C-alpha positions in Angstrom: -0.3 -16.2 -82.8 -0.5 -18.3 -79.4 2.5 -19.9 -78.2 1.7 -23.5 -77.3 4.8 -24.3 -75.7 4.5 -21.7 -72.8 0.8 -23.3 -71.9 1.6 -27.2 -72.2 0.5 -27.5 -68.7 -2.7 -26.1 -68.8 -4.4 -28.8 -70.7 -3.8 -30.9 -67.8 -7.2 -32.0 -65.8 -6.8 -30.2 -62.3 -8.4 -33.2 -61.1 -5.9 -35.5 -62.2 -2.9 -33.6 -60.8 -4.8 -33.7 -57.2 -5.0 -37.6 -57.5 -1.5 -37.8 -59.0 0.0 -35.7 -55.6 -2.5 -37.9 -53.4 -1.0 -40.7 -51.4 -1.3 -43.8 -53.5 -1.9 -41.4 -56.6 -4.8 -42.6 -58.8 -3.8 -46.3 -58.4 -5.7 -46.8 -55.3 -9.1 -45.8 -57.1 -11.6 -48.6 -57.3 -11.9 -49.7 -61.3 -15.8 -49.5 -62.5 -17.6 -52.9 -61.7 -15.0 -53.6 -59.2 -16.3 -54.4 -55.7 -13.8 -53.6 -52.9 -15.1 -54.6 -49.4 -14.6 -51.7 -46.7 -14.8 -54.2 -44.0 -11.5 -55.9 -42.0 -9.6 -58.9 -42.6 -11.3 -62.1 -43.4 -14.8 -60.2 -43.3 -13.9 -58.4 -46.4 -12.7 -61.3 -48.2 -16.2 -63.3 -47.4 -17.9 -59.9 -48.4 -16.4 -59.5 -51.8 -16.7 -63.3 -52.6 -20.5 -62.9 -51.7 -20.7 -59.8 -54.1 -18.8 -62.1 -57.0 -21.5 -65.2 -56.5 -24.2 -62.5 -56.8 -22.6 -61.0 -60.1 -21.9 -64.4 -61.6 -25.6 -65.7 -60.6 -27.4 -62.6 -61.6 -25.7 -61.9 -65.1 -25.8 -65.8 -66.1 -29.3 -66.1 -65.2 -30.5 -62.9 -67.1 -28.3 -63.9 -70.1 -29.3 -67.4 -70.0 -33.1 -66.6 -69.8 -32.6 -63.9 -72.6 -30.8 -66.6 -74.7 -33.8 -68.9 -74.2 -36.5 -66.8 -74.8 -35.3 -65.3 -78.1 -34.5 -68.9 -79.0 -37.6 -70.0 -78.3 -39.7 -67.3 -80.5 -37.0 -67.8 -83.4 -38.2 -71.6 -83.3 -41.6 -70.8 -83.0 -42.0 -68.2 -85.8 -39.2 -69.2 -88.3 -39.1 -73.0 -87.7 -42.9 -73.2 -86.4 -41.1 -75.3 -83.7 -40.9 -74.2 -80.3 -38.4 -75.5 -77.7 -40.4 -78.1 -75.2 -38.1 -77.0 -72.4 -38.3 -73.4 -72.6 -41.2 -72.6 -69.9 -39.7 -74.8 -67.4 -35.9 -73.3 -67.7 -37.1 -69.7 -67.7 -38.9 -71.0 -64.5 -35.9 -72.2 -63.0 -34.0 -69.0 -64.0 -36.4 -66.8 -62.3 -35.9 -68.6 -59.3 -32.3 -68.4 -59.5 -32.7 -64.2 -60.1 -35.0 -63.9 -57.2 -33.1 -65.2 -54.5 -29.5 -64.1 -55.8 -31.4 -60.7 -56.1 -32.5 -60.4 -52.4 -29.3 -60.5 -51.4 -28.0 -58.1 -54.4 -30.7 -55.5 -52.8 -29.4 -56.2 -49.3 -25.8 -54.9 -50.5 -26.7 -51.9 -52.2 -29.7 -51.3 -49.3 -32.6 -51.4 -51.7 -35.0 -53.3 -49.6 -38.2 -51.7 -48.6 -37.8 -50.0 -45.4 -40.4 -48.9 -42.8 -38.7 -46.0 -41.4 -41.3 -43.1 -39.8 -39.9 -43.9 -36.0 -36.3 -44.4 -37.3 -35.8 -41.3 -39.2 -37.2 -39.2 -36.3 -34.5 -40.6 -34.0 -31.0 -38.9 -33.0 -27.9 -40.6 -34.7 -26.9 -42.9 -31.9 -30.3 -44.4 -31.4 -30.7 -44.9 -35.3 -27.4 -46.6 -35.3 -28.5 -49.1 -32.3 -31.7 -49.6 -34.0 -30.0 -50.4 -37.3 -27.7 -53.0 -35.6 -31.0 -54.3 -34.3 -32.8 -54.5 -37.5 -30.0 -55.9 -39.5 -29.5 -58.6 -36.7 -32.9 -59.6 -36.5 -33.0 -59.9 -40.4 -30.0 -62.1 -40.7 -31.7 -64.4 -38.3 -34.7 -64.6 -40.0 -32.6 -65.0 -43.4 -31.0 -68.1 -41.8 -33.9 -69.5 -40.6 -35.8 -69.4 -44.0 -32.2 -70.9 -45.2 -32.6 -73.9 -42.6 -36.3 -74.6 -43.7 -35.7 -74.4 -47.3 -33.2 -76.9 -47.0 -35.6 -78.8 -45.2 -37.8 -78.4 -48.3 -35.6 -79.6 -50.7 -35.0 -82.8 -48.4 -38.4 -83.1 -48.5 -39.1 -82.9 -52.1 -36.0 -85.1 -53.0 -37.6 -87.8 -51.3 -40.8 -87.6 -53.4 -38.7 -88.3 -56.3 -40.6 -85.8 -58.7 -39.2 -84.9 -61.6 -40.1 -81.9 -64.3 -42.2 -83.0 -67.3 -40.0 -81.7 -70.2 -36.6 -81.7 -68.6 -37.1 -85.0 -66.8 -34.7 -83.6 -64.1 -35.7 -84.0 -60.2 -37.8 -80.8 -58.9 -35.4 -80.3 -56.0 -32.5 -79.2 -58.4 -35.0 -76.0 -59.8 -34.9 -75.0 -55.8 -31.4 -75.3 -54.8 -30.8 -71.6 -55.3 -33.3 -70.9 -52.7 -31.1 -71.7 -49.4 -28.0 -69.9 -51.3 -29.9 -67.0 -51.7 -31.3 -66.7 -48.2 -27.6 -67.5 -46.9 -26.1 -65.0 -48.6 -29.0 -62.6 -47.7 -28.2 -63.7 -44.3 -24.4 -63.2 -44.5 -25.0 -59.8 -46.1 -27.3 -58.3 -42.9 -24.6 -60.1 -40.5 -21.7 -57.8 -41.9 -24.1 -55.0 -41.9 -24.4 -55.1 -38.3 -20.3 -55.6 -38.1 -19.8 -52.7 -40.3 -22.2 -50.3 -37.9 -20.7 -51.7 -34.9 -17.0 -50.5 -36.4 -17.8 -47.3 -38.3 -19.3 -44.2 -36.7 -21.8 -43.7 -39.5 -25.2 -45.3 -39.7 -25.1 -48.1 -42.9 -27.8 -49.4 -44.4 -25.2 -52.5 -45.6 -21.6 -52.9 -45.9 -21.1 -50.1 -48.9 -24.2 -47.7 -48.2 -24.7 -44.8 -46.0 -28.1 -44.3 -44.6 -30.1 -41.6 -46.6 -33.0 -41.0 -49.5 -32.3 -40.3 -53.0 -29.2 -37.6 -53.3 -28.6 -38.0 -49.5 -27.7 -41.7 -49.9 -24.5 -42.7 -50.5 -23.1 -45.8 -51.7 -18.8 -46.3 -50.6 
């Protein structure tokens, strides 16, 4: 028979032991789904708050769209009566998800990249070029934010309302400048990240690379 008392420590995961011996132990590990910015001071706080706004907008938009669509299907096939506002509500939610999504995609380095020349450069020129790319993109995002605000002001002056919901059309567009602003902030923070770190970052939390070479930190 095997003496269980002599091998009581053999069932302990070596990774757990190593984490316990490391400074700070396992308590310094990031919880699943929890975003922690690696940027210093107030920039890190801004980064975290933008990520929380993205999460609320995306999660709320997707859940409301699913609920609205399912309710409309149930009403149509069971009660023989569709929700009269369902199509308009889904259109509003699509705008919300789209423009919150561009900020989310920027945070995770998922926007389309044309990098044939970029990939052939050494590390230092790649970093410099990434700073320029992120800075120019941020300027464009803030510019689009400004123009979208002007467009919303123009729409508000027209006094148009949605046929079914009877709410002003400009209410449905307020997510557009919000999304552009958050994306501009995300690229601005990417500039800072590349200036303070030695590696090349696609975003505040994603190192450059492709597929398995790409690393989110």
